[in-house]
N, C-alpha and C positions, 0 to 999 in steps of 0.2 A: 893606229890606222889613220891615214890622212883621208878626209872626205873628198869625193869627186863631185865637182860642181859644174852644172850646166846653166848657162844664161842664154835665153833665146827669144828673139822677137818673132812671135808666131803669127802675127797679122790675123788674129781672129780664131776663136775656138768654138764657134757656133755649130759647125758641122761635125756630126758624130764620126764620120770617116776620117776627118783630119785629126780628131782626138785619138782615134785608134792608131793612126800612123805615128803620132807623137809618142803615144804609149809604147809602141814597139821599139822606136828608136831609143827612148829613155831606158827601156829594159836592156837593150843591146849595149848601151853605153855604161850601164850599171852606176848611174848617178845616185849620190846620197842627198844632195841639195840641188833643187831645180828652181830657177826663177824664169817665169814666162811673162813677157811683156806684150802689150797690145792685145790682150785677150778679147777685148770688145764685149765682155760679159758684164751685165749689170749686177749679177749675183753669182757667187761661186759657193756651192754646197758640197756635201760629202759625195753625192752622186757624180758630180763633175770631176771632183778630185779622184775618185775611184776609176773613172774612165780614163784618167791620165797616168795614174800610179798603179803599178802592177801588184804591189804588196799590200799587206794590211797594216804595216808599221809606218803609217804616214801621219804627219800633222801638217798644218798649213796656216798661212795668214794671207789675206788678200786685200786689194784695193779695187773696188768696183769701177767699171768704166763710166765715163761721163758722156752719155749718148753713145755715139759710135767711135769715140776716141778713148784711148788708154785702156786701163785695166791691167793689174799685175797680180800674179799669184806666186808665192814662194812656198815650196813643199820640201819636206825633208823626212828622212828615215830616222825616227826617234831612237832607234837602237844604236845608231852611229854618232849622232850629235844631239845635244840637248839645247833647246832654245832658252837662253838666259834672259833676253829682252827683245822686244820688238817695238817698232814705231811705224804707224801708218799715217802719212801726211796727205796733203792734197794731191801731190804728184809722186809720192815716194813711199816705198816699203823698205824698211831697214830691219835686219835681224842680227843679233849677236848670238853666236853659237859657241858651245863648249864641246870638245870631243869627249865621247864616253870612253 
């Protein structure tokens, strides 16, 4: 199975309604790997990830925003892909995945 990947500049995830709209679109698109840029969130925890990902089979890695700039979260369905390695830099999140 080839994973379906979505990369999206979301321009902020502070609003609950916006996260719900994103969640509904991701569910409709049936993405297995999702990268959201410009989250503008200083911290991303399980509660925020669950507000974006509709299933329980999710893992993630993130880069917190610097003030009101930046922020990246990469989420994936661990039933479809296995994260082999990740790197979180000052402005970058990189992940190496292997299909299951």
